[in-house]
N, C-alpha and C positions, 0 to 999 in steps of 0.2 A: 527816095531811099528811106527805108524804115529800119528801126532798131528793135531787135527782139529783146523785150524786157521780162520775158517769162523767167521764173526762177529755174536755175539749173538743178536737176535732181542729183547731179554729182557733187553739188556744193554741200558742205557740212551743215547740219541743222543749227539754228540759232541756239546759243546756250540758254538753259532755263534760268529763271530768276533765282538768285541765290537765296537759300533758306538758312536760317540760323542753325548752328550746331545743336544737337539734342540737349546738351547740357545748358547751353545759353537759353534755349527755348524754355526749358524747365525753370531756370532761375527767373526768367521774365514772367512766367505764369505765377511763380511764388510771389514776386514783387508786386505784380498788378492785382492779384486776387480775383474776385468775381467781377465780371464785366459791369454789373449794375452798381458796384460799390463806387463811392467817390474816390478820387485819386489818392486822397490822404489816408484812406482806411487801412490798406495793407501795410504801408510803412509804419502807421501808428500801431498796428497790431504787433508787427515784428519788433518795433521799438519797445513796446510794453513787455514783451517776452524778455528782451535783453535787459531791461531795467529790473525785472523781477529776479532774473538770474544773478545779475551783479549785486543786487541788494542782499539776496539770501546767501550768496557765497561770501559776502563781506564778513570778516571776523569769525569765520566758521570754526577755525581750529581752537577758538577760545573755550569751546565746550569739551575739549579733550575727547575722551571716549564717550561722553554724554551718559547714556544709561549703560554702565559696564556689563549689566546682565546680558543684554543683547550683543554688545561688542565682543564679549568673550565667546558667545556662540558663533558669531561671524568669524572670529579668529579660528575657532575649532573647525568650522566648515571649510576654511581656506586650507586646512592641513589634511582633512579627512573627508573623502566624498561620502562616506557613510554618515559622518556627523553632519555634513551638508544636507543630505537627504532628510534625515530625521529631525534636524534642528537641535542637535545635542549641545549641551553646555560645554563639553570638553571633547577633545579629539579622540579620547579613549572610550567615549560613548557610555558614560555611567548613567546619565539622565538627560532628558530633553528640557527645553524651556517649557513654560506652561501655556504656549500658544503653538498653533501649526507653523510651519517654517517658511511660508512664502515670502514674508517680509525680510527674512534672513538671507534668502538666496541672492538678491542684488548686492547686499553688503559682503557676503562671502565671496562672490565672484570678484568684487572690487578689491578686496584684500588679497585675493590670489594674484590679481594683476599688478597691484600697486604697493603691496606690502601693508603691514599693520601700522596705521597711523590715523589721525583724526579725520583727515580729508577722505581717505578711502572708506571710512565708516559712514560719514555724513553726506558726502557729495551725492550719492544716489537719491537721498531724500530731497535735495534741492532740485535735482532733475525731475523728480516727481512733481514738485511744485510747478515747474515750467510746463510740464505735460498737462497737469490739471488745469492750469490757466488756459492753455491752448484748446483743450477739449471743451472747456466751459465757453470760451468765445465762439467756437464752432457751433455749439448747440444753440446758444442764444442768437447768434447772427443768422441762422437759417430762417427764423421766423420774424426777426426784428431787424433793426438797423445795426450797422457797424458800431454806432455810438453805444447802443445797448450792450453789445458784447464787450466793448472797452470799459464801460462802467462796471460790468460784472467782474472783469479781471481786476480792476482797481480795488473794488470792495474785497475780493478774495485776498489780494496781496497785502492789504492794509488791515486785515483782521488780525489782532494780536496773537490769538492762539494758532492761527495758520502760520504766521511768521515763526512761532516757536516750534511747532511740530514738523514743519517741512525742513527744519534744520536739526532735527533730533532723530534718534534711531529707534523709536518705538514703532510698532506696526501701523499706527494711525495714519501716517502719510500715504502709504500704499493703499490703505483702505479708502481714504478720501478720493484718491485718483480712480480707483476701480468703481466706486459708487457713482462718480461723475460720468465715467464711461458708460455705466449701465443706463443712466437716464438718457444720455446722448443716443445710445442704440435704440432704446424704446421709442424715442421721438422720431428717429429715422424710420423705424418700422411703421409708425403711425402715418407717415406721409403717403405711402402707397400700399401698405399692408404686406410688405415683403418679409418673408419668413426668415431670410438670412440675418436680418438685423435683430430680430427677436432672439435668434439662436446666439448671436454674439452677445446680447445682453445676458443670456443665461450663462455663457462662458465667463463673463466678467463677474457675475455674482458667485460662481463657483470658485474662481480665483480669490475673490474677497473672503469667501469662507475659509480658504486655506491661509488667509491673512489674520483674521480675527474671529473666526467661527461664527456664532449665531448673530453677531451684530450686523453681518452682511445681509441678513434676511429682514431687517427692520423695514426696508422700503419695498419689499416684495408685494405686500397686500395692496397698497395704493396703486402701484404701477400695474399689477395684474388686473385690477378692477378697471383702471383707466383704459387699458387695451381692450378688455372684454366688452366695454360699453361703447367706446368711441372709435375703434379701428375701422378703416374704410373697406372692410370685406364682410362676407356673409358670416352669420353667427357661428355656424358649424366650423368654418375655417378658422375663426378667431380662437376658438377653444382648442382646435387641433394645433395651431401655431403655439399657443401657450404651453400645451403638453410637450411639444418638441423643445421649446425653450427650457422647460423643467428638466427634460432628459439631458440637454446640454449642460445645465447647471450641475446635475448630479454627476455626470461624467467628469466635468472640469474640476469639481471639488471632491469627488468621491474616490478617484483612482488612488490618491495618496492614502486616504483613510483605509481603503480596502487592503492595500499592501501592508500598512502598519498593523491592522487588526489580524491579518493572516500570517504575518511574519512571526516565527517562533519567539516568544518573549525572552527566552534564554540567550538569544543571539542579537538582540536589539537593545537599545537603551530603554530605561524605565521612562514611562510617559509622565513627565513632570506636571504637578498640579492635580494628578489623579490619586485616588487612594487604592485603586485596584489594578493599576498598570494598564488602563484602558483609555484610548483616545475618545471613545464614545462617551465614557463616563465623564471625562474632562469636559467634553463639549456640552453635555446636557446638565452637568452639575456645576462645578466651580466656575466655568466660563459661560454657562448658559442660564438656566432658570435660577440658579443661585444668585446671579447678578440682579435678577428682578425682585425676588422675594427676600434676599438677604441670607438664605440658608445655604451657606457655602462651606461644605466640608473641606477641612484643610486650610481654610482662610483664617485671617486674624479677627474676624467678626463682621457682622452686618451693620446695617444702619437704621434709619428711621423707618417707620411703618409705611406700607403702601398708601395709606390714606393721608399721609402727610405727617411730619414730625421731625424732630432733630435727633440724630444718632451719630454713630461713629464715622459715617461718611457724609455728614452734612444734612441740612434740612431738605426734606422732600416736599413736593407740592407744585402747584402751577407757577409759583414765583421763583422756583429754584434757579432758572436761567438768569434771573435778574438780581439775585442776592449778592451779598458782599463776597461770597466765595467764588461765584461763577461770572457775575455780571461783566467785569472788566475784560474777561477773556473773549466773549462772543456777542454780548447783547447790544452793542452800540447801535446797530441798525435793525434789530429785531422789531421795534415798534414801527418803523417805516416799512419794513418788509411785510408785516401783517396788514397794514393799511393798503399797501400796493397790491398785495395778493387778493384781498377782498375786492378791491376796485377792479382788478383784472378779470376776476370771475364775473362780476356784475356787468362789466363792459362787454363780455363775450357770451353772456347768458343766453341770448336769443339767436346765437349763431347756429349754423347747421350742425348736425351731430358730429361730423368728421372735421370740424374746424380745428386747424392746427395751432392757432394762437391760443385758444382756450385749452387745448391739450397741453401746451407748454406751461401755462400757468398752473394747471392742475397737477402736472407731473412734478415740477420743482416745488410748488407750494405744499402738496401733500407729503412729499418726502421731508420737507422742513418740519411740518406739524407732527408727523408720525415719530420721527427721531427725537424731536424736542420733547414730546410728551413722555416717551419712554424714559429719556434721561431725567425728566423732572420727577418721575415717581419711582424709579428703580431704587430699591432699598439696600442692595448689596454694594460691593466695592464700586466707588465712583470717584474719578479724579477729574479735575478741571479740564485737563487736556483732551478728554474724550470729546469735548464739544467741537473739536476741529471737524468732525463729521458734518456739522451743520453749515460750515462755512461755504461750500459750493452752492448749496441750495439757497442760502441766504443771499449770496451774491447774484445768482441768476434771477431770483424774484425781484431784487432791487433794480437790477439793470433793465429787465423787461418792463416792470411797472412804471419806472420813471420815464422811460421813452414813450411808452404807450399813452400815458397821461399828457406828456409834453406835446405829442402830436395832436392831442384833442384840447389843447389849452384854450381855444376860442370858446369852448363851452364852459360856463362858470362852474358847473358841478365838478368837472374834472380838474380845472385849474385850482380850485379851492382844495380839492383832495390832495393834489400834489403839494401845494403849499403846506397843508396840515402835516403831511409826511415829513417835510423838512423841519417844521417847527417841533414835531414830536422827537425827531432825532436830536435836535439842538438841546431841547429841555432835558432829555435823558442823558445826553453827553455831559451836560452841566452837572447832573446828579452824580454820575459815575466819577467825573473828575473831582468832585467834592469829597469823595471817599479817600483821596490822597491829596489833601488840601495844600501840602507843602510841595507838591509836584507841579511846576509851571502854573502858579496860581492865576496868572493873567490869561491862560488859555481858556479856562472855563467860561469867563465872561466874554471873551472874543467869540467863542463858539456860540454862546447863547444869543448875543446881540446880532452876530452875523446870520444865524439861523432865523431869528425873528424877522429881520429885514428881508432876507431872501424869501421866507415863507410868504410875507405880505406881497412882495413883488410877483411871486409865482401865482398867488391867488388872483392877482389882477393882470396876469400875463396876456389875457385875451384883449385887454384894453390898452396895453402898452405897445409902442412900436417894437419892431423886431430886435433892435439893438438893446433896448432896455430889458426886454424879456430874456434875451440871451445872457445879459449881465446878471440878471436875477438867478437864472439857472446855474451859471458858473459859480456865483456866490453860494448858492444852496449846496452844490456839490462840494465845494471847499469846506463849508461849515460842517457838513455831514461827515466828511472824512478826516478832518483835522485832528480830532481827539483820538480816534483809533490809530491814526498814522503816528501820532506822538508816542503812543504806547508800543506800536510796532517798532519804531526806531529805537526805543529803549530796549526792546527785546533783542533786536539785532546787535546792539552794542554790548550785550551781556552774555557771558558764558553760562551754560546750564548743565549741571551734572546731577546724577542720582536718579531715583525712581519717580519722585513726585516733583514736577516742575510746573511753573506757571509763567505766563507772559506779563509784560508790563514792568513798571518800576517797583522797587521794593515796597511792600506793604499794600500793593493794589489788590491782592487777593488773599484773604485770610480764611483758610479752610482747616477744619478740625481733622485730626487723624483718629485712629482707633483709640477709643477711650477718652477722647478729649473734645471739648467744645471749640468754638471759634476763638477769635481774639489772640492773645499772646501765646496761647497754647497751640495756635495754628501754624501754618507754613508761610510766613510772610515772604512775598517775593518769589515763591515757588521753590526756594531752596530748602534744604533741611533745616529744621529748627536749630537755632544757635548760630546759623550762618549770618553774615552781614549781607543783607539783600539776597541776591540770587547768585552772586559770583562764586563759583567754586574754583579752587586752585586747579589749574590744568597742567598736566605734564607736558614735557617737550620731547621731541624726537621719539614719539610713540610711547612715552612712559605713561603710566596710569595716573589720571587726575587724582589729586589728593583732596578729599573733602575736608573742610575745617572741622575741628573737634567741637562737640557741643559745649564742653566746658561748663561754666556756671551761668551762661547766658540764659535769659528768660526764654522759655519755650524750647530749650535745647533738648538734646537726647543724652543727658548725662547717664553714663552707664549703658547706653544703647537703648534706653526706654522710649516709649511713645510720648508724644505731647499730651498734656492733660493729666499726667501722673504727678503726684506730689513727691518729686525726687530731689535728692541732694546731689551735689557735684560728685560725690564719691560713688554714685550709682548704687546706693543701698536700698532704693525702693524696690518693691516687688513688682509683680505683673498684674496690678489691679486693673479691673475693667478691660481686660484683654491686652494690657500693655506688655512690653517686652521684658524678659527676665533681665536682671541686673548683669552688667558686664564689667563692673569695676571701673577704675580710672581710665583705662585704655579703651573704653567702649566708645561706640559711635564713630569709629574710624580714627580716633585720636591715638596718640602715643606711639607713633613710629612703627606701625605694623601690628598694633594690637587688634583684637577682634573687632570687626565692624558691627553695624546694626542691620536690621531687617531691610531698610530702605536705602542705605548707603554702604559703601564698601570700606575696606580697611586700608590704612596707609602701610605701604610695604617699603621698608628701609632697604638700603643697598646691601646691608649685611644679611638681612632675611632673604633677599633675592639670591644672593650668592650661596647661602646655605641650601636653598631648595634646588638650585641648579646643579649642585654638586652630585655627580653620579646619577643624574635624573634619567639618563638613557637606560639605566639598568632596571627601571621600574615602569610599570604601566601608568601610574599616577605619581607625580612628584610629591603630592600631598593630598590630604583630604581635610575638609573643614565644613562646619555647619552653615548652611544657607548659601544661596547662589551669589549674593552680592559679595560676600567674603571670598568665595571661590573665584569669582571673576577678577577681583583685585589681584590675587596671587597669580592667576593664570596669565593675565595681561602683562603683569610685571615681569614674569619669568619666561613666558612663551612655552611653558610646559603644561601638560594636562593636569588639572586639579579636580578632584571629585567634590561635587556639591552634595553633602549629606542632607537628605530631607528636602532637596529642591529649594525653590525660592523662599518659602516661608520656614523651612526647616521642619515641616510637618508631614511631608510625604514619607511613607514607610519604605524608603529606599536609601541605602541598602538596609536590610535587617541586621541585627547584631550578629546572627550566624553567618550571613554573607560577608559582613565586614571582617569577621574573624578569619574566614577562609581566604579572603584577599590578602590579609596580613600574613597568614601562614604560607601562602604561595609567593610571598615576596613582591606583591604588586603595588603596594603603597609604601612610600618612604617615611613621610612625616604626617602627623596629625596636628593641625593648627589649633592650639588651645584657646579657650574662651576667657581665661582669666578668673573663672569661678567654676565650682564643681557642679556638674550636672545641669539639666535644663537646656533643652535645645531652643533655638531661636523660634519663638512663637509656639513652641510645643510644650507638652506636659512632661512630668518626670517619668511617665510610663512610655513615652514615644521612643522610636528607634534612635533618634539623634541623641536623646538624653542617655539612653542605655549605652550607646557607643562611647559617648563622652566619658561616662563614669568608668567603663571598662578600660579605656585607654589610660585615663589618669591613674588608675590603680595598678597598672601592669607595665607601663613603659617609661623609659628614661626621659626625663624632662630636659629640654635644651632651651636656655634663655638667650635671646638675642635682643639686646636693648630692653625694651619694655614688652617684647613679644615672647610668647611661650609656644614652643613646639615640643612634640613628643616623637622621638625617633622610634618608629615601629619595627626597626631592625635590631633594636637594643632593649630587650625586656629588662625591667628593673628587678623583677622577681620571676625567674624562669619557671618556678614551680606553679605560679599562678597564671601563666600566660595562656593556659588553655581555657 
């Protein structure tokens, strides 16, 4: 008797092996990362992103509205889509900020969603920090180890100026992100010569142009040459791909410019920062070549000559990134990065033409050099925080170079070079920390000794057992990052408000302003002169942060003047050497709502706020005032549109006296915020529009005094016969 064991075709098929749900599979891939990575790599990467986010979100609201100039524009964009598109300073669209609007768009959308408050303004910048760190890791990790990517992330996060600007609402955070994306896309294109990645690089540059105009183009020459020489495709195709990338760049950045230039000027806001109501003029003048040669029409003055020198914006020359004004912001690891960059190029010099490791060194290193050299010699307006643009390039070169030499530590030439990089960092950190000798005095010696010991250990790494070599590497990394980390922690614990801010503890960066040299006339701690350190008083519940008055403090802005002027507390000094006109005792933001200065806003009292809000719906603008910082103070305090006469500097010819008279006749402006002195626009001459408007208002309209603040009711002529 036999038993039939053949399967029955009527039986149901065996169930397939269960596969994880799509979401679970995706999360598993995210957690595991690349198959060739060690198991710790992806958790470490995600953990680093979490640490950066937590650290940068820490104490975020202490900065209040940070730079109220951009915060007011974000508030305007949250109420008016037209203001959102153009980047207007107010919802009634009188004038735009002096930059294209891309950096304002994330803030404007955030304020629309979450209301007007400090977090809504600043949180987008923190998210940009996380995104920049993620893109940086991805770019470095593709050609090097996960450790190189993590080191690059750590260097970026602990660079003091990065901790400052990725928590501040200037355009520089978005610019740094887009420049990092650009390099990433170019390196992806270098892998297989794929056109799409080069097109994406062009799109990133175009968007960066809409963030900060021509600064976006600084890295184009080295990246274009890199691809033209080393891309793994035929020469003709390389140049065709570069042409397509250029087209993508023009489209991504030019669509907005074309609309603005073709839009009838009578129905759009005036282009702030320009003298002819033209964005192209703004791009190539005030925000373009003027920044290079110092010839900036409508500015408050240029700086040192192109060949080197000391001027209103600090000393220019090869040592600029290392001097007392800039060094503590960015230069901690520049000596090491330069050593590692040269070593990386030498290391890959004989590689095949399309070698991707060499391409990575050349891409990041050339961007670092190009941007650094331009910053070093530009004679126009220059602020310390511009150097955040260097941070991603610096971080990438450091991470790549350190790991590349570590992997070759058995060869004495490379182990000694790696040790020298650590020693150079320790010595330079010792010098930088010595500039603030009362700040953690023990740290400078710890960094120096630790760096010297680590450098010696790394130089001998090829002769040591692995445990000792790894210990030397860990000590070297700790010694290299300890000093900038301390400055970064100080930055995270401090609120920053105003137009000119710096990272680190008080006194770590002394920069001259227009008309002044360094030292006591500078900007200690990055705050406005006359402030104690960097901490500006911040409002609560969405109120305007109130900058401290300059008072009689050394280096202050008594009367709203610039540092370096020989001024008295009463603000009697003139505007020598390009300084600000006198503003009286209430100048510089003091005096409960008095006229503010060029770089800081005004304090707005509750009574002044109530006055401007009364019947505000009956007017297009609740008030008008000279200068964008003053305008922003009143607009953020009241929530009502306020006109910025003359734009940021008070020097733009908008509106003209005739236009202003027409606005008043049509009942569009309720109040004019007085300056406390007759005539003289902020940063302007007696013949400028702001000065003419001020004199006309003071001569013809009723003065209303609220505390120490002076307003003119434009609906109440003091002498009707002269109101024409």
